[in-house]
C-alpha positions in Angstrom: 126.2 87.0 68.3 129.2 85.0 69.6 129.6 85.0 73.3 133.1 86.0 74.3 133.2 83.5 77.1 132.4 80.8 74.7 135.3 81.8 72.4 137.9 82.4 75.1 137.4 80.2 78.1 137.9 76.5 77.4 138.2 74.4 80.5 141.0 72.0 79.7 140.5 69.3 82.3 143.2 66.6 82.4 140.8 63.6 82.3 141.7 60.8 80.0 138.9 59.3 77.9 139.6 56.1 76.0 139.5 56.3 72.3 137.2 53.2 72.4 134.3 55.7 72.0 135.1 55.7 68.3 136.8 52.3 67.9 134.1 49.9 69.2 130.9 51.0 67.6 129.3 47.6 68.4 129.5 48.4 72.2 129.1 52.2 72.2 127.2 54.2 69.6 129.0 56.7 67.5 129.1 60.2 69.0 127.0 62.7 67.1 127.4 66.5 67.2 124.3 68.5 68.2 123.5 71.7 66.3 121.5 73.3 69.2 122.5 73.0 72.8 120.6 74.0 75.9 122.3 74.2 79.3 120.9 75.1 82.7 124.3 75.7 84.5 127.3 77.8 84.0 129.3 75.1 82.2 129.0 73.4 78.8 129.9 69.7 79.0 130.8 67.2 76.4 127.5 65.4 76.9 125.8 68.7 76.1 127.3 69.1 72.6 127.4 65.5 71.4 125.0 62.6 71.7 126.3 59.2 72.9 129.2 60.9 74.9 129.5 57.9 77.2 131.7 58.3 80.3 133.1 61.6 78.9 129.7 63.3 79.1 130.4 65.1 82.4 133.7 66.7 81.3 133.3 70.5 81.1 134.8 72.2 78.0 133.3 75.7 77.9 131.9 78.4 80.1 128.2 78.8 79.4 126.8 82.1 78.0 125.3 84.6 80.3 121.9 83.8 81.9 119.1 83.8 79.4 121.4 84.4 76.4 122.5 82.4 73.4 126.0 82.1 71.9 127.5 80.2 69.0 130.7 78.1 68.5 132.3 77.1 65.2 132.2 73.3 64.7 136.0 73.1 64.1 136.7 74.7 67.5 134.3 72.3 69.2 135.9 69.3 67.6 139.3 70.5 68.5 138.2 70.8 72.2 136.8 67.3 72.0 140.0 65.9 70.6 141.9 67.4 73.4 140.0 65.1 75.7 140.5 62.2 73.3 136.9 62.2 72.1 137.3 61.4 68.4 135.3 60.0 65.5 132.5 62.5 66.1 129.9 62.7 63.3 129.6 66.4 62.6 126.6 66.0 60.3 127.6 69.0 58.2 127.0 71.3 61.2 129.0 74.4 60.7 128.4 76.0 64.1 126.7 75.1 67.4 124.1 77.3 69.1 124.3 77.2 72.9 121.5 78.7 75.0 121.7 79.1 78.8 118.3 78.7 80.5 117.3 81.2 83.1 114.4 82.2 85.3 113.4 85.8 84.6 111.7 88.0 87.2 110.2 91.2 85.8 110.8 94.4 87.8 107.1 95.0 88.2 106.7 91.5 89.7 109.4 92.4 92.3 107.6 95.6 93.2 104.4 93.8 93.6 105.9 91.2 95.9 107.6 93.9 98.0 104.3 95.8 98.2 102.4 92.6 99.3 105.0 92.0 102.0 104.5 95.5 103.4 100.7 95.4 103.0 98.9 96.5 106.3 102.1 96.9 108.2 102.6 99.9 110.4 99.3 101.5 109.3 99.9 101.0 105.6 96.9 100.1 103.4 96.4 97.6 100.5 99.3 96.7 98.4 97.7 98.2 95.3 97.8 101.6 97.0 101.5 101.6 97.9 104.1 103.5 95.9 107.6 102.2 96.3 110.9 104.0 95.7 113.9 101.6 95.7 117.4 102.6 96.7 118.6 100.9 93.6 116.6 100.7 90.4 114.7 97.4 90.1 115.1 95.9 86.6 114.4 92.5 85.1 116.4 89.9 87.1 117.7 86.6 85.6 118.3 83.7 88.0 119.6 80.2 87.5 116.9 78.0 86.2 117.2 75.8 89.2 115.9 78.7 91.4 112.3 77.7 90.7 110.7 78.4 94.1 108.4 81.4 94.8 109.6 84.6 96.4 109.0 83.9 100.1 109.4 86.9 102.5 112.2 86.1 104.9 112.5 89.4 106.8 110.2 92.4 106.5 111.1 95.7 108.3 109.2 99.0 108.0 109.6 102.3 109.8 106.4 104.4 109.7 108.1 107.7 110.6 110.6 107.6 107.8 108.8 105.3 105.4 111.9 103.2 105.1 111.6 99.5 104.3 114.0 96.5 104.2 112.6 93.4 102.7 114.3 90.1 101.9 113.0 87.1 100.0 114.2 83.5 99.9 113.9 81.5 96.6 114.3 77.7 96.9 116.6 75.8 94.5 116.2 72.4 92.9 119.9 71.7 93.1 121.1 73.0 96.5 119.6 73.0 100.0 120.3 76.7 100.7 117.8 79.1 99.1 118.8 82.1 97.1 118.2 85.4 99.1 117.3 88.7 97.5 117.2 91.9 99.5 115.4 95.2 98.6 115.5 98.5 100.5 113.8 101.9 99.9 110.9 104.0 100.9 107.1 103.5 100.7 104.1 105.9 100.8 100.4 105.1 100.6 98.5 106.8 97.8 94.9 107.2 96.9 93.0 108.1 93.7 91.8 111.7 93.9 90.0 114.1 91.6 92.5 116.9 90.8 91.5 120.3 89.4 92.7 121.3 86.0 91.9 125.0 86.6 91.2 127.3 89.5 87.6 127.1 90.9 86.0 130.1 92.6 83.9 129.9 95.7 80.4 128.6 95.1 81.3 127.7 91.5 79.9 124.3 90.3 82.6 121.8 89.2 82.2 120.4 85.7 83.5 117.2 84.2 86.2 119.0 82.2 87.5 120.6 85.4 88.9 117.4 87.0 91.2 114.5 86.2 92.0 111.4 88.3 95.5 111.1 89.7 97.1 109.1 92.5 98.3 111.3 95.3 100.0 110.6 98.7 97.3 110.0 101.3 99.1 112.2 103.8 98.9 115.1 101.3 95.2 115.2 101.4 94.6 115.6 105.1 91.1 114.3 104.7 88.9 111.9 102.7 89.7 112.2 99.0 86.8 113.0 96.7 86.3 110.6 93.8 85.7 112.1 90.4 82.0 111.0 90.2 81.4 112.6 93.6 83.1 115.9 92.7 81.5 116.7 89.4 78.3 118.7 89.8 79.3 119.8 93.4 79.9 123.4 94.5 83.2 124.7 95.9 82.9 125.8 99.5 86.0 128.1 98.9 88.4 129.0 96.2 90.3 126.0 95.0 93.5 126.2 93.0 94.5 124.4 89.8 96.3 121.1 90.5 94.7 120.7 93.9 93.3 117.3 94.9 89.8 117.6 96.1 88.6 116.5 99.5 85.0 115.9 100.5 85.2 118.8 102.9 85.9 121.1 100.0 82.6 120.4 98.3 78.9 121.0 99.0 75.7 120.4 97.1 75.2 123.2 94.6 72.8 126.1 95.5 69.6 125.8 93.7 68.5 129.2 94.9 70.8 132.2 95.0 70.3 135.3 97.2 68.3 138.1 95.5 67.3 135.6 92.8 63.7 135.7 91.5 62.2 132.4 92.4 58.9 130.6 92.2 56.9 130.2 95.4 54.9 127.0 95.3 51.8 126.8 97.5 50.4 123.3 97.6 47.7 121.7 99.7 44.8 119.3 99.3 43.0 120.5 96.2 45.2 123.6 95.9 48.3 124.3 93.8 49.4 127.9 93.3 52.6 129.5 92.1 53.7 133.1 92.9 56.8 135.0 92.1 59.1 135.9 94.9 62.6 137.1 95.7 65.1 134.9 97.6 66.6 136.6 100.6 69.2 133.9 101.1 70.9 131.1 99.1 70.1 127.4 99.7 70.5 124.0 98.2 68.0 121.2 97.9 66.3 120.7 101.3 67.4 124.0 102.8 64.8 126.3 104.5 65.2 129.8 103.1 63.4 133.1 103.5 61.6 134.5 100.4 59.8 137.9 99.9 56.4 137.4 98.3 56.4 140.0 95.6 52.6 140.2 95.5 51.9 140.5 99.2 55.2 142.0 100.1 55.4 139.6 103.1 58.4 137.4 104.0 57.7 133.7 104.1 59.9 130.7 104.7 59.9 127.6 102.5 62.0 124.6 101.4 64.2 124.6 98.3 62.8 121.8 96.1 64.4 122.6 92.8 66.4 125.1 90.8 64.7 128.5 91.5 61.7 126.8 93.3 60.7 127.2 97.0 57.8 125.2 98.4 55.6 126.9 101.1 53.4 124.7 103.1 49.8 125.8 103.7 48.2 124.8 107.0 44.9 123.0 106.5 42.2 124.6 108.7 40.2 122.5 111.1 36.4 123.1 110.9 34.7 123.9 114.3 32.6 121.1 115.6 28.9 121.6 115.0 26.6 121.1 118.0 24.2 118.1 117.8 20.8 119.1 116.6 17.8 117.4 118.2 14.5 116.8 116.6 12.9 119.5 118.8 14.9 122.3 117.3 13.0 124.6 115.0 14.2 124.7 111.4 15.3 128.3 111.6 17.5 127.6 114.6 19.9 125.7 112.4 21.1 128.9 110.7 23.4 129.8 113.6 25.7 126.8 113.4 25.9 127.2 109.6 27.0 130.8 110.0 29.5 129.7 112.6 31.0 127.1 110.3 31.2 129.7 107.5 33.1 132.1 109.8 35.7 129.4 110.2 36.5 129.1 106.6 40.2 130.0 105.7 41.0 133.4 104.2 41.0 133.6 100.4 44.3 132.2 98.9 46.6 134.5 97.1 45.8 135.0 93.4 48.0 133.3 91.0 49.7 135.4 88.4 
């Protein structure tokens, strides 16, 4: 595509160049036309379009294309511009048109956002740069700078107002050609976000959250009002209250799931040294793993307390009886006198354990 500026703007500078460029080939090599030209500034000079331009090389003859773009010029037009500056005898080498490319430094919009976020990181209570969401007053697109602006984006001024979330950040970019750096300024608002598990449907109180019930989204940290629940910490947990669809989950919204429900038929487990019995019971209250709950023993009709150890299982501890100490027996005691301590020990035996069903 022809660049309009290449076709329309010819800088006709009144500098006289001797025709000796073409007449004395023993002293100066013959000028040769280039088919492809690359420039880094905003002007195309004679030395850019021909080789062996000699003292005429610094004469500007065209405006360069836009930054990072390529334009083309018909060879006849270029030769005419050269003749206007008395540059003749150019070897065109059957080149029909010249391609002119202007070099540029390109900065992607996402790179600008990242640099602004890094400049604001940990300022005024903000968190890590990766958790900051920026909204610019003007859309940030790809930027093309002069190729000479090769320095990094160095923060020059950084301002942030926590109450409004407004920011004003300026960067300086050093140049290879001039002492003064190029300054870029960006303004807008910033909020800190966190990853949160968000419900895809309404969850009722005490309902257990399944994997299909949540998706991971970034939400404003201020919106949560508490520590956000990660997806892996939300799945399998029980809702403490009704939670609506689209709501980000907080740790305070979740509890371990109840392994025992009120009025549920459960298994009472009696376990002691050398003893393991199970009996059917009825839970009088709900509880999760580790909770102590009351259970009605359906065989004895007595209420006992135990610890929830699994789904529908409550462990009841059995106290181990301590045998009464037996009096020392001397050698003078008659054999029949030993019957009393034996009977005493027998009377201290624990009552018969409940029968297992």
